[in-house]
N, C-alpha and C positions, 0 to 999 in steps of 0.2 A: 558809786552815781551820788553826785553833787544834789543838795538841798534844795529847797526853794530857796531860803535864805541865800545861801552860795549865788546863784543863779541869778536872783535880783540883785545882788551888789556887783555883778559883774556888767550886767546888763545897764546898773545904773551908774558904772565909770566908763563905760565903753560911749554912751548918750551924752557923756559930761567931756568926753576927752572930742566926739564928733561937735561938739556945738563950740567948742575953742580952738579946731582946727587942727589941734596936733593929732599927728596918729602914734604917739604913743602911749600905751595904756598898762600901768600898774595895779594890780590889786593880789592881797595875800603876800606879797612880797617876792612875786612874777612878775616880770614886766613880758608885754608882747608888742612888738611894732607890725602896723599894717602899712602897706604900700599905698592905698587911695582911700580917698573916703566911702566909694562904692562895697569892696572890702569891709570896712567898718559898717556900712548898713546891711551886707548882708550877712555878719559876725553879732547884730541885733537881732535881724529875724531868725537867726538860728536859737538864739536863747529865747527869743517869744515861744517859738514853737516847743524847746524844751521845756518850758514852764508853763506853756499850757498842758501837756502831755502831764505833766508831774500833780496839775492840779486836779486835772479829767474831764478838760473842755477841748475842743478841737479849735481851733483857728480856721474859717470860710471865707473864702476871699470868692467875689461874683463875679462875673464880666458880661454886662450885657451888651448885645452888638445890635443896632436897629439903623436901617438901610431904608435910602427913600429913591425911590427911582427917579425921580429930575424931570417930570414932564410936567 
Protein backbone atom coordinates (compact mmCIF):
# COMPACT_ATOMS: atom_id res chain seq x y z
CA UNK A 1 0.00 0.00 0.00
CA UNK A 2 1.24 3.49 -0.82
CA UNK A 3 2.12 5.94 1.92
CA UNK A 4 0.25 9.18 2.50
CA UNK A 5 3.24 11.07 1.09
CA UNK A 6 3.14 9.02 -2.13
CA UNK A 7 -0.62 9.50 -2.47
CA UNK A 8 -0.29 13.26 -1.98
CA UNK A 9 2.54 13.43 -4.53
CA UNK A 10 0.34 11.63 -7.09
CA UNK A 11 -2.59 13.93 -6.29
CA UNK A 12 -0.40 17.03 -6.66
CA UNK A 13 0.87 15.80 -10.03
CA UNK A 14 -2.68 15.17 -11.24
CA UNK A 15 -3.89 18.56 -10.00
CA UNK A 16 -1.02 20.36 -11.74
CA UNK A 17 -1.65 18.52 -15.01
CA UNK A 18 -5.39 19.15 -14.81
CA UNK A 19 -4.86 22.88 -14.49
CA UNK A 20 -2.40 22.89 -17.39
CA UNK A 21 -4.82 21.03 -19.67
CA UNK A 22 -2.34 18.25 -20.46
CA UNK A 23 -3.64 14.71 -20.10
CA UNK A 24 -0.27 13.04 -19.42
CA UNK A 25 1.07 12.69 -15.86
CA UNK A 26 4.51 11.47 -14.80
CA UNK A 27 5.60 10.56 -11.28
CA UNK A 28 8.19 8.14 -9.88
CA UNK A 29 9.38 7.34 -13.39
CA UNK A 30 5.90 6.24 -14.51
CA UNK A 31 3.73 7.94 -17.11
CA UNK A 32 -0.06 7.74 -17.32
CA UNK A 33 -2.13 9.05 -20.24
CA UNK A 34 -5.71 10.14 -19.51
CA UNK A 35 -8.39 10.52 -22.15
CA UNK A 36 -10.29 13.43 -20.65
CA UNK A 37 -10.42 15.91 -17.79
CA UNK A 38 -13.33 13.94 -16.32
CA UNK A 39 -11.06 10.91 -16.03
CA UNK A 40 -8.43 13.03 -14.25
CA UNK A 41 -11.15 14.34 -11.90
CA UNK A 42 -12.22 10.78 -11.05
CA UNK A 43 -8.59 9.84 -10.34
CA UNK A 44 -8.20 12.88 -8.05
CA UNK A 45 -11.40 11.95 -6.19
CA UNK A 46 -10.17 8.36 -5.78
CA UNK A 47 -6.85 9.62 -4.38
CA UNK A 48 -8.73 11.94 -2.00
CA UNK A 49 -10.66 8.93 -0.69
CA UNK A 50 -7.46 6.89 -0.28
CA UNK A 51 -5.74 9.77 1.56
CA UNK A 52 -8.75 10.22 3.84
CA UNK A 53 -8.85 6.50 4.60
CA UNK A 54 -5.12 6.43 5.35
CA UNK A 55 -5.53 9.38 7.71
CA UNK A 56 -8.47 7.67 9.44
CA UNK A 57 -11.15 10.12 8.36
CA UNK A 58 -14.16 9.90 6.06
CA UNK A 59 -15.24 12.12 3.22
CA UNK A 60 -18.91 12.91 3.71
CA UNK A 61 -20.94 14.46 0.94
CA UNK A 62 -24.42 15.82 1.61
CA UNK A 63 -27.16 16.40 -0.91
CA UNK A 64 -30.10 18.55 0.16
CA UNK A 65 -33.28 18.48 -1.83
CA UNK A 66 -35.89 21.21 -1.47
CA UNK A 67 -39.13 21.50 -3.35
CA UNK A 68 -41.78 24.16 -3.77
CA UNK A 69 -45.32 23.38 -4.73
CA UNK A 70 -45.46 26.49 -6.91
CA UNK A 71 -48.83 27.82 -5.85
